[in-house]
C-alpha positions as CSV (number, residue, x, y, z in Angstrom):
1,M,31.5,-16.0,7.6
2,R,31.5,-19.5,6.2
3,D,27.8,-20.2,6.5
4,P,26.0,-16.9,7.4
5,H,22.4,-17.0,8.6
6,V,20.2,-14.0,9.2
7,E,18.4,-14.4,12.5
8,I,16.9,-11.0,13.1
9,L,16.1,-7.8,11.1
10,R,15.3,-4.6,13.0
11,Y,13.4,-1.6,11.6
12,R,12.8,1.8,13.1
13,L,9.3,3.3,12.9
14,E,8.8,6.7,11.5
15,T,5.6,8.7,11.0
16,A,4.4,11.9,9.3
17,G,5.2,14.9,11.4
18,N,1.6,15.3,12.5
19,I,1.1,11.8,13.8
20,I,2.1,10.8,17.3
21,Y,1.7,7.4,19.0
22,D,1.1,7.9,22.7
23,Q,2.5,4.9,24.6
24,P,0.9,2.3,22.3
25,P,0.9,-1.4,23.3
26,P,3.1,-3.8,21.4
27,V,1.9,-5.4,18.2
28,D,2.9,-8.9,17.3
29,I,3.0,-10.2,13.8
30,D,3.3,-13.8,12.5
31,Y,3.8,-14.9,8.9
32,D,5.0,-18.1,7.3
33,E,8.4,-16.5,6.6
34,F,9.0,-14.5,9.8
35,S,7.4,-13.3,13.1
36,G,8.0,-10.1,14.9
37,R,7.0,-7.5,17.4
38,L,6.6,-3.7,17.1
39,E,7.4,-2.1,20.5
40,R,8.6,1.4,21.4
41,G,9.1,2.3,17.8
42,I,11.3,-0.7,16.9
43,L,10.1,-3.6,14.8
44,T,12.1,-6.8,15.5
45,C,11.6,-9.5,12.9
46,Y,12.7,-13.1,13.6
47,M,13.4,-15.1,10.4
48,K,11.8,-18.6,10.2
49,E,13.6,-19.4,6.9
50,H,17.3,-19.5,6.0
51,H,18.7,-16.4,4.3
52,A,22.4,-16.2,3.8
53,S,22.4,-12.4,3.3
54,I,20.7,-9.4,4.8
55,E,19.6,-8.3,1.3
56,A,17.8,-11.7,0.7
57,A,16.0,-11.5,4.1
58,R,14.9,-8.0,3.5
59,E,13.4,-8.9,0.1
60,V,11.0,-11.1,2.0
61,V,10.3,-8.8,5.0
62,D,10.2,-5.5,3.1
63,R,7.3,-6.6,0.9
64,Y,5.1,-7.3,3.9
65,L,6.1,-4.1,5.6
66,L,5.2,-2.1,2.4
67,G,1.7,-3.7,2.5
68,W,1.4,-2.6,6.2
69,E,2.4,0.9,5.3
70,I,0.0,1.2,2.4
71,D,-2.9,-0.3,4.4
72,A,-2.3,2.1,7.2
73,A,-2.1,5.0,4.8
74,L,-5.4,4.1,3.2
75,N,-7.0,4.0,6.7
76,L,-5.3,6.9,8.5
77,G,-3.5,8.9,5.9
78,R,-0.1,8.9,4.2
79,G,2.8,8.6,6.7
80,A,0.8,6.8,9.4
81,I,3.7,4.3,9.6
82,R,7.0,3.9,7.7
83,F,9.6,1.3,8.5
84,I,13.2,2.2,8.0
85,Y,15.8,-0.6,8.1
86,N,18.1,-0.3,11.1
87,D,20.3,-3.3,11.6
88,A,20.5,-7.1,11.6
89,Q,21.7,-10.0,13.6
90,V,23.7,-12.6,11.6
91,I,25.2,-15.8,12.9
92,D,27.6,-18.3,11.4
93,R,26.2,-21.8,11.3
94,N,29.6,-23.2,10.6
95,P,32.1,-21.0,12.5
96,P,35.8,-21.4,11.8
97,P,38.1,-23.2,14.3
98,L,39.4,-21.2,17.3
99,G,42.2,-18.8,16.2
100,V,41.1,-18.5,12.5
101,P,40.3,-14.9,11.6
102,L,36.6,-14.1,11.3
103,E,35.4,-11.8,8.6
104,I,31.9,-10.2,9.0
105,Q,30.1,-8.2,6.3
106,V,27.6,-5.6,7.5
107,S,25.0,-3.8,5.4
108,E,24.2,-0.2,6.4
109,G,20.7,1.1,6.8
110,V,19.5,4.1,4.8
111,L,18.0,7.0,6.6
112,T,15.4,8.9,4.7
113,M,13.5,11.9,5.9
114,E,10.3,13.5,4.6
115,G,9.9,17.2,5.2
116,G,6.7,19.2,5.7
117,I,5.0,21.4,8.3
118,A,1.7,20.2,9.8
119,N,-0.7,22.4,11.7
120,L,-2.9,19.5,13.0
121,R,-1.3,16.9,15.3
122,I,-3.0,13.5,15.5
123,T,-2.4,11.4,18.6
124,Q,-3.0,7.6,18.2
125,K,-3.3,5.3,21.2
126,G,-2.2,2.2,19.2
127,Y,-0.2,1.3,16.2
128,P,-2.0,0.4,13.0
129,K,-2.6,-3.3,12.9
130,P,-0.9,-5.2,10.2
131,P,-3.3,-6.3,7.4
132,K,-4.4,-9.9,7.5
133,I,-5.1,-10.4,3.8
134,F,-3.7,-7.3,2.0
135,R,-0.9,-8.4,-0.3
136,V,1.5,-6.1,-2.3
137,S,1.8,-6.9,-6.0
138,P,3.3,-4.9,-8.9
139,N,-0.2,-3.7,-9.7
140,I,-0.6,-2.4,-6.1
141,E,2.7,-0.6,-6.3
142,T,1.7,1.0,-9.6
143,L,-1.7,2.2,-8.2
144,W,-0.2,3.4,-5.0
145,Q,2.5,5.4,-6.8
146,R,-0.2,7.0,-9.1
147,Y,-2.3,7.9,-6.0
148,Q,0.7,9.5,-4.3
149,M,1.5,11.5,-7.4
150,Y,-2.0,12.9,-7.1
151,L,-1.6,13.7,-3.5
152,D,1.7,15.5,-4.3
153,G,0.0,17.5,-7.0
154,K,1.8,15.7,-9.9
155,D,-1.3,14.1,-11.3
156,Q,-4.9,15.1,-11.9
157,L,-7.6,13.3,-9.9
158,Q,-9.6,12.3,-13.0
159,A,-6.5,11.0,-14.9
160,M,-5.2,9.1,-11.9
161,S,-8.7,7.6,-11.1
162,Y,-9.4,6.6,-14.7
163,F,-6.1,4.9,-14.9
164,C,-6.9,2.9,-11.7
165,L,-10.3,1.9,-13.1
166,T,-8.8,0.9,-16.5
167,L,-6.1,-1.2,-14.8
168,L,-8.8,-3.0,-12.7
169,E,-10.7,-3.8,-15.9
170,L,-7.6,-5.1,-17.7
171,I,-6.6,-7.3,-14.8
172,A,-10.1,-8.9,-14.8
173,G,-10.4,-9.2,-18.5
174,G,-6.9,-10.8,-19.1
175,P,-4.9,-10.5,-22.4
176,L,-8.0,-10.0,-24.5
177,A,-9.6,-7.3,-22.3
178,A,-8.8,-4.5,-24.7
179,R,-10.9,-6.1,-27.4
180,R,-14.0,-6.2,-25.3
181,G,-16.5,-3.4,-24.9
182,Q,-16.2,-1.1,-21.9
183,S,-19.4,-2.4,-20.4
184,K,-18.2,-6.0,-20.7
185,R,-14.8,-5.2,-19.1
186,R,-16.5,-3.4,-16.3
187,R,-18.8,-6.4,-15.6
188,E,-15.9,-8.7,-15.5
189,A,-14.1,-6.5,-13.0
190,S,-17.2,-6.2,-10.9
191,N,-17.5,-10.0,-10.7
192,M,-13.9,-10.7,-10.1
193,F,-13.2,-8.1,-7.4
194,S,-16.7,-8.2,-5.8
195,I,-17.3,-4.5,-6.5
196,E,-20.9,-3.4,-7.3
197,Y,-21.1,-2.5,-11.0
198,D,-22.8,0.8,-10.1
199,V,-19.6,1.8,-8.2
200,L,-17.4,1.2,-11.2
201,N,-19.8,2.8,-13.6
202,Q,-20.2,5.9,-11.4
203,L,-16.4,6.2,-11.2
204,G,-16.1,5.9,-15.0
205,E,-18.7,8.6,-15.5
206,L,-17.2,11.1,-13.1
207,T,-13.7,10.6,-14.3
208,S,-14.6,10.7,-18.0
209,G,-17.3,13.3,-18.2
210,K,-16.4,15.9,-15.6
211,G,-13.7,18.4,-15.0
212,D,-12.7,21.9,-16.0
213,R,-10.4,22.9,-18.8
214,L,-7.3,21.9,-16.8
215,T,-8.5,18.7,-15.1
216,A,-10.9,17.1,-17.6
217,R,-9.7,13.9,-19.4
218,K,-11.7,14.8,-22.5
219,A,-12.3,18.2,-24.2
220,Q,-15.8,19.4,-23.8
221,T,-17.8,22.3,-25.3
222,T,-19.1,23.2,-21.9
223,P,-16.8,21.9,-19.1
224,I,-18.6,20.6,-15.9
225,P,-16.2,20.8,-12.9
226,L,-16.4,18.2,-10.2
227,T,-18.3,19.2,-7.1
228,E,-16.7,18.8,-3.7
229,K,-18.9,15.8,-2.9
230,E,-17.8,14.2,-6.2
231,R,-14.2,14.8,-5.5
232,V,-14.5,13.2,-2.0
233,W,-16.4,10.3,-3.5
234,I,-13.8,9.6,-6.1
235,E,-10.9,9.7,-3.6
236,A,-12.8,7.3,-1.3
237,A,-13.6,5.0,-4.2
238,I,-10.0,4.8,-5.4
239,K,-8.8,3.9,-1.9
240,Q,-11.3,1.1,-1.9
241,L,-10.2,-0.1,-5.3
242,I,-6.5,-0.2,-4.2
243,R,-7.3,-2.1,-1.1
244,R,-9.6,-4.5,-2.9
245,I,-6.9,-5.5,-5.5
246,G,-4.5,-6.1,-2.6
247,E,-7.1,-8.2,-0.8
248,H,-8.0,-10.1,-3.9
249,S,-4.4,-11.3,-4.2
250,S,-4.9,-13.4,-1.0
251,G,-7.4,-15.6,-2.8
252,Q,-10.1,-15.3,0.0
253,T,-13.8,-14.6,-0.5
254,L,-14.5,-10.9,0.0
255,P,-17.7,-9.0,0.7
256,S,-19.0,-6.8,-2.0
257,I,-18.1,-3.1,-2.1
258,K,-21.4,-1.2,-2.6
259,M,-22.4,2.4,-3.2
260,G,-23.6,2.5,0.4
261,D,-20.0,1.9,1.5
262,L,-18.9,5.2,0.0
263,P,-19.7,8.9,0.9
264,P,-23.1,10.2,-0.4
265,L,-23.0,12.0,-3.7
266,S,-26.4,13.8,-3.3
267,P,-27.0,16.6,-0.7
């Protein structure tokens, strides 16, 4: 092609084996760079900007779709949605004269499968809605990877959670954050991300001071394992932190995350 232009990208929807969408209504999306519709398991994206290659167009669309996938996973569980590139529609804005050979380059999609056997099947009547203000950044990708490592049994809950908390504090404190005291860093993170200080402090206490000999971050004379309520609370808090960092990237004013927004710790 002499002047290729990507008009459409299409993606196939995949889900975890235990999640089924039962005749869901279509979902429309509209961003500055592209619009689209998810219908019958196919997401069709219509590019608003010029991209001369499929790869360049996908760099734009894939980042939005990753945010959709992460947001849905935080709400419904990992594997709620996953978009697999299928194909594209490319036109030539300056086609050659009639009779001149036309050369077309096509990129192949990559099919990936996730194994696993699920005993519980979840039926959803509608697709997860695309997030309005959640934005993917390198920090979000890092936190999401650490959280998935924990889910896969490759990381301990306390280590993963403390890493997330520390990263939040470093983002808020900037280049000099490491020189400030822990309480100061935590206050800065509380103010920047609109998260109640008690939430961050509770997370720090649970991830630093509790755990058995295999899971604790610090060696203790008498290890104190996490209770089930504490484990559930930490998982919920980490998902809130990941979402809040993604929401904060939008630049919008956000409501405060408070202790009452998380599961109770006491009986």
